[in-house]
N, C-alpha and C positions, 0 to 999 in steps of 0.2 A: 641153389647154392652148392655150393664150392667149400674142403677141407684142403688146411694146409697143413701144411706141419711145422712146429719150431723147432729146432737142436739144440740144448741149450749147450753146448760142448761138453758137458762137467756129468753127461749118461744123462740126463731129463726133458724126452722129447713133447712137447708142447701142441696137444692140436687141439686144432682151428674152427670151427666151422660158421661161414661167414660166407656176404654178397657176392661177389666177380664187381658190380656196382659202391661198396665201401670203401673209404681212403684210407689210407694207412695207418693213418692215427685210430679212425675205432679199430680196425685189429691189432695195432695195442693195448688199444682197452677192452678190449678183451682178456688179451695175453697177462696183462697187469692182474685184470678180475680175478686169474686162475693162481696166478704167479704170485700175490700177495706184493708184487710191487709198482712202482709207481711210475706212469707210464710216457713218462716225460724222458725216464732215463732207459729206456729200449732201443734197443739199434736193433736193425733188421736185415743185411745185407743178403746179398747171391752174387759168389763170388765178389770180383771186385765192387760192384757196385751198392748203395747204402740209402736205401730207397727213402724218399721227403712223403716227410704228413702230411700231404694237402691232394697228395694223387695216387686215384683208383689202383685198385687192385687190379679192372682190365687195360688197364693205361699199361703196366707194368709184363700183360702177359699170365700175372699169376691163376693157371687154371688149379685143377681137382689134383689132387695128390701131391701139391710139389713140395718137397723139402728147400727150407728159408734159416739162414741162419740166426743163432738169438742172441745179441749183448744187451752187456749193458756200464754205461758211462756212471 
């Protein structure tokens, strides 16, 4: 289990626990359940890299305690 911190940019941080073999889509669904938004409207970024839904967290080398940027479409 790893913990990923998603910064909402409006002062709210979302802490999520997930596995490294989960897809980005699964992480978005967990975030959507906690924030009350639709998962397909969530965009996760790190610098200029936009994470694609079908790729796993391990493939993107997302580790425990890593911060991601959370945006809405």
